[in-house]
C-alpha positions in Angstrom: 76.9 56.4 -153.8 79.6 54.7 -151.8 81.7 52.1 -153.6 84.5 50.0 -151.9 87.4 48.8 -154.0 90.6 47.1 -153.2 94.0 47.4 -154.8 94.3 44.2 -156.9 96.3 43.0 -159.8 95.0 43.8 -163.2 93.6 40.7 -164.8 92.6 40.3 -168.5 89.6 38.0 -169.2 87.3 37.2 -172.0 83.8 38.1 -170.8 82.0 37.8 -174.1 81.5 34.3 -175.3 79.2 33.5 -178.2 77.9 30.0 -178.9 79.6 29.9 -182.3 83.1 30.5 -180.8 84.6 27.2 -179.8 88.3 27.8 -180.5 90.4 27.5 -177.3 93.1 30.2 -177.5 94.8 28.8 -174.4 96.1 25.9 -176.5 98.1 28.3 -178.7 101.8 28.6 -178.1 103.9 31.8 -178.0 105.3 32.5 -181.5 109.0 31.4 -181.7 109.6 33.3 -184.9 110.6 37.0 -184.3 109.2 37.9 -187.7 105.7 37.3 -186.4 106.0 40.0 -183.8 104.1 43.2 -184.3 106.5 45.8 -185.7 104.6 48.6 -183.9 101.8 49.3 -186.4 98.1 49.4 -185.2 96.9 48.7 -188.7 98.2 47.2 -191.9 97.1 47.9 -195.5 95.8 45.0 -197.5 94.2 45.4 -200.9 93.6 49.1 -200.2 91.9 48.5 -196.8 93.2 49.3 -193.3 93.1 46.2 -191.2 93.2 47.1 -187.5 94.7 45.3 -184.5 94.7 46.2 -180.9 98.5 46.5 -180.7 99.3 50.3 -180.5 95.6 51.2 -181.0 95.0 54.8 -180.0 93.5 55.6 -176.6 90.6 58.1 -177.2 91.4 60.0 -174.0 95.0 60.6 -175.1 95.1 60.5 -178.9 92.0 62.4 -180.1 93.0 63.0 -183.7 94.1 59.4 -184.3 90.7 58.3 -183.0 89.0 60.5 -185.6 87.8 63.0 -183.0 88.2 66.8 -183.0 91.3 67.9 -181.0 90.4 69.8 -177.8 92.3 70.6 -174.7 89.1 70.9 -172.7 87.4 67.7 -173.8 88.2 64.0 -173.4 86.6 61.3 -175.3 85.6 57.7 -174.6 84.8 56.8 -178.2 87.4 56.0 -180.9 86.4 55.8 -184.5 89.5 56.1 -186.7 87.6 55.0 -189.9 84.7 57.4 -189.3 82.3 54.5 -189.2 79.8 56.5 -187.2 78.2 59.8 -188.1 79.4 62.8 -186.1 75.9 63.4 -184.7 75.8 59.9 -183.4 79.2 60.1 -181.9 78.3 63.3 -180.1 75.2 61.7 -178.7 77.1 58.6 -177.6 79.7 60.8 -175.9 77.0 62.1 -173.6 75.8 58.5 -172.8 79.4 57.4 -172.1 80.0 60.3 -169.8 76.8 59.5 -167.8 78.5 56.6 -166.2 81.7 58.5 -165.2 79.8 61.3 -163.6 77.6 58.8 -161.6 80.4 57.1 -159.8 83.1 58.1 -157.3 86.6 57.7 -158.6 88.0 54.2 -158.3 91.7 54.5 -158.7 94.7 56.6 -159.3 96.8 55.1 -162.1 100.3 55.9 -163.2 99.5 59.3 -164.8 98.1 60.7 -161.5 94.5 61.3 -162.6 91.6 60.0 -160.6 89.2 57.8 -162.7 85.7 56.7 -162.4 84.1 53.6 -163.9 84.5 54.0 -167.6 83.1 52.5 -170.9 85.3 52.8 -174.0 83.6 52.3 -177.4 85.8 51.5 -180.4 84.4 51.3 -183.9 86.5 50.1 -186.9 85.6 49.1 -190.5 88.0 46.2 -191.0 90.0 43.9 -188.7 92.9 41.5 -189.2 91.5 37.9 -189.1 93.6 35.0 -187.8 94.1 32.0 -190.1 93.0 29.1 -187.9 93.7 26.6 -190.7 97.4 27.3 -190.6 99.8 24.8 -188.9 101.8 27.8 -187.6 99.0 29.6 -185.7 100.4 31.1 -182.5 100.2 34.2 -180.3 102.9 36.8 -180.5 104.2 39.1 -177.7 101.4 41.7 -178.3 98.7 39.1 -178.0 97.8 38.9 -181.7 96.8 35.6 -183.1 98.9 35.1 -186.3 99.3 34.5 -189.2 96.6 36.6 -190.8 94.2 35.1 -193.2 94.1 36.3 -196.8 90.4 36.9 -197.4 91.0 36.9 -201.2 92.2 33.3 -201.1 89.2 32.0 -199.1 86.3 33.3 -197.0 86.8 33.5 -193.3 84.7 31.2 -191.1 82.3 32.5 -188.5 84.7 31.1 -185.9 87.6 33.1 -187.3 85.5 36.3 -187.5 84.3 35.9 -183.9 87.7 35.2 -182.6 89.1 38.3 -184.4 86.6 40.7 -182.7 86.9 39.0 -179.3 90.7 39.1 -179.5 90.5 42.8 -180.6 88.3 43.7 -177.7 90.3 41.8 -175.0 93.5 43.2 -176.5 92.3 46.7 -176.2 91.5 46.0 -172.5 95.1 45.1 -172.1 96.4 47.9 -174.2 94.5 50.6 -172.2 94.8 48.8 -168.8 97.6 51.0 -167.5 95.6 54.1 -168.0 92.2 53.0 -166.6 93.2 50.6 -163.8 90.7 47.9 -163.2 87.5 49.9 -163.5 86.5 49.9 -167.2 85.2 47.9 -170.1 85.7 48.0 -173.8 82.9 47.7 -176.5 84.4 46.8 -179.9 82.4 47.2 -183.1 83.4 45.7 -186.4 81.3 47.5 -189.0 82.1 45.4 -192.1 81.0 42.1 -190.4 78.4 43.7 -188.0 80.0 42.1 -185.0 80.3 43.4 -181.4 82.3 42.2 -178.5 82.6 43.4 -175.0 85.7 42.8 -172.8 85.6 43.4 -169.0 88.2 43.9 -166.3 88.1 41.5 -163.4 86.3 44.1 -161.2 83.5 44.6 -163.6 83.2 40.9 -164.5 81.9 40.4 -160.9 79.0 42.8 -161.7 78.3 41.8 -165.3 77.9 38.2 -166.3 78.9 36.7 -169.6 75.3 35.7 -170.2 74.1 39.3 -169.6 76.7 40.6 -172.0 75.4 38.2 -174.7 71.8 39.3 -174.1 72.8 43.0 -174.3 74.8 42.4 -177.4 72.0 40.6 -179.2 69.7 43.6 -178.5 72.3 45.9 -180.0 72.7 43.7 -183.1 69.0 43.8 -183.6 69.1 47.6 -183.6 71.9 47.6 -186.0 70.0 45.3 -188.3 67.2 47.8 -188.3 69.6 50.7 -189.1 69.3 52.2 -185.6 73.0 52.7 -184.9 72.7 55.2 -182.0 70.0 53.0 -180.2 72.3 50.0 -180.6 75.1 51.4 -178.6 73.1 53.5 -176.3 71.2 50.5 -175.1 74.5 48.7 -174.4 75.8 51.7 -172.5 72.6 52.1 -170.5 72.4 48.4 -169.6 76.1 48.3 -168.5 75.7 51.5 -166.6 72.8 50.0 -164.6 74.7 46.8 -164.0 77.9 48.5 -162.9 76.2 50.9 -160.5 73.8 48.2 -159.2 71.5 48.6 -156.3 74.1 48.8 -153.6 73.4 49.3 -149.9 74.4 53.0 -150.3 72.0 53.3 -153.2 69.2 51.7 -151.2 69.9 54.2 -148.3 69.7 57.1 -150.8 66.4 55.9 -152.2 64.9 55.4 -148.8 66.1 58.9 -147.7 64.7 60.6 -150.8 61.3 58.8 -150.3 61.2 59.8 -146.6 62.2 63.3 -147.5 59.3 63.7 -150.0 56.9 62.2 -147.4 58.1 64.6 -144.7 57.8 67.6 -147.0 54.2 66.6 -147.8 53.4 66.2 -144.1 54.9 69.5 -143.1 53.0 71.3 -145.9 49.7 69.7 -144.7 50.6 70.5 -141.1 51.1 74.1 -142.0 48.0 74.3 -144.2 45.6 72.7 -141.8 47.2 74.1 -138.6 44.5 75.2 -136.1 41.7 73.5 -138.0 40.7 70.8 -135.6 38.0 69.6 -137.9 40.6 68.2 -140.3 43.3 66.7 -138.1 44.4 65.7 -134.6 47.4 68.0 -133.8 49.1 65.5 -131.4 48.9 62.7 -134.0 50.3 64.9 -136.7 53.2 65.9 -134.5 53.9 62.3 -133.6 53.9 61.3 -137.3 56.3 64.2 -138.1 58.6 63.4 -135.2 58.8 59.7 -136.2 59.5 60.6 -139.8 62.3 63.0 -138.9 63.9 60.4 -136.6 63.9 57.9 -139.4 65.5 60.5 -141.8 68.1 61.2 -139.2 69.0 57.6 -139.0 69.2 57.2 -142.8 71.4 60.3 -143.1 73.6 59.0 -140.3 74.2 55.6 -141.9 74.7 57.2 -145.3 77.3 59.5 -143.8 79.1 56.6 -142.1 79.3 54.7 -145.4 80.8 57.7 -147.2 83.2 58.3 -144.3 84.3 54.7 -144.7 85.1 55.2 -148.3 86.9 58.4 -147.5 89.1 56.6 -144.9 90.1 54.2 -147.7 91.1 57.1 -149.8 88.6 56.4 -152.5 86.5 59.5 -152.5 87.1 63.2 -152.4 86.8 65.1 -149.1 84.2 67.5 -150.2 81.7 64.7 -151.1 81.2 63.9 -147.4 79.9 67.5 -146.8 76.5 66.8 -148.4 75.4 63.9 -146.2 76.9 65.7 -143.1 74.8 68.8 -143.8 71.8 66.6 -144.4 72.4 64.9 -141.1 72.8 68.1 -139.2 69.7 69.6 -140.8 67.6 66.5 -140.0 68.7 66.5 -136.4 67.9 70.2 -136.0 64.5 69.6 -137.6 63.9 66.7 -135.2 64.7 68.8 -132.2 62.5 71.6 -133.4 59.6 69.3 -133.8 60.3 67.8 -130.4 60.3 71.2 -128.7 57.0 72.1 -130.5 55.3 69.0 -129.3 56.1 69.7 -125.6 
């Protein structure tokens, strides 16, 4: 429930590393030739196909129609599918899964556009990607982060290394492309339909919660679903796994679980107390009151700690004011209940 976050610089990392990818992009130099810079196009047409790049790729929350989604002033999307790779029904289902993370977390930052944002997963699906030609003596990285020159697939087949590098560079490039909008609290899942490849790129904050090994395991599960033709299950399992890892079992979550458990126990005890009241054959009244008093005291303590945690986040400016009302009301109600039981036991 309560998440602490600090104002830190936005870092771009590769968090998805497959065993087949051995090419070290850090050895590449910046392209000295201005002609290799991206002229501002997010895709190029080659042999009748649109080959996508991360440069200028549409943000699904800002450019709905370019992402192949219906325009709406009241709806924002986390899924971009400009090639209509996914069926509309699947996209609508995945929209709900993607939103499940955002509604489960307090907002993490306030970026340049003034909106407050939660942890976010962005899913991007394309049919074709530009593939870097690693056999060229002129391979370099341009100002947009593209690895150039592109390979002509009709002159030779791309290697697995080149394909994996293409999808990884695409995912990490999108992370950089969208970074100003989402701060440091999101991840990108990129799907290359023609090659059935998936890559996940994480911001520095989320990389501390999701390891590269875990990303690889989740991705393999998704690819197994895709191989079986279960497209929705493939991406839903990724979203569900990442959501669980991002939320984690934090101290605040532990307090909430303890509180809910004690609340259920106390309700059961109160119901039994009311039902068997006065029937000395079934219970010892003093012992029942002692159990109820002890339970209520524990609940009061849990509510108090939970309220302190949320107040701490509020002081840091990371949570809305009205959210602290719920634990405060719970604390007051628990204290009143404890005093009531205490008076009844005297």
